[in-house]
Every structure is written in structure tokens, then in C-alpha cells.
C-alpha positions, 0 to 999 in steps of 0.5 A: 350297786346305783349310787347318787352322788356316789353314794348307795342308800342308805348311806347318802347324805341329805341334800337340803335346800331353803323352803321357796328357794328357787335351785337347779339340779343337775343329774349326769347319767355315767352308766350303759343304762337309760335312768327315770330319775324320779323326785318324789314330794314335787315337780320339776321343770327341764331346762335342757336335755344334753344342753338343748332346752324343751320346745315348750316349756316341760314340767314333770317329777321323773324324766328318764334320763338317756345313756352318758345324758345329763338333764338341768332341772328347775326346782322351786322347793315349797314343799318343806319335809325329806323327799325322795330322789331315786331311779324309778326302776325297783333294781336300781333304786333296790340295790342303791340308787336312791337318796333325800332331798331335805325342804325346810 
């Protein structure tokens, strides 16, 4: 099974943020394979990869999280609703690496 926050889809805890809240998301890859982290409904700013800020401001809805890597992302939660977060590798997603971000 592939997990997010130690949980496998569909038995996951919904993460909730308030509308127009700025929140920091930290994604840690503890595995031996890459995971393209994808967030529906929003774009995020990449703050750092393994503690190093990008040379230029980078905004995306997907970022590849390398093996044993940590990325920090800044999200302006300005689109209300329930949004999937998941690994963009279908085998990982299909085997539980998916969650929900609720913006309300």
C-alpha cells in the first residue's frame, strides 16, 4: 500500500483549511521511488526542496518529490470545495496514495 499521512485511500482523514487561508504543506517522501505530488483545484508555490529555495518563483499543481526528499509548498486556499491530493503515478494512487483537502 502507498500512504499519505500514514493512511490509505479511502480510509483517510480529510485535511481542512479555511477559504483564503495561506498554509504551508510539507511533503516528505520516505520511500525508494519518486512520487509526483498533485493537488486538484489549486496551484502552490514551491518554497524549498530539501531546504533549498528555487532560484526563481515556481508555481505548479504537481511536483516530483524525489527519493528521501522533502518539499515545502505555500498554498493560498482560494477555491472552496473538496480537492484530491495524490501521487500522479496511477499504480500508487490506485493502491491508496490519495487524500482530500477541504477548503471552506
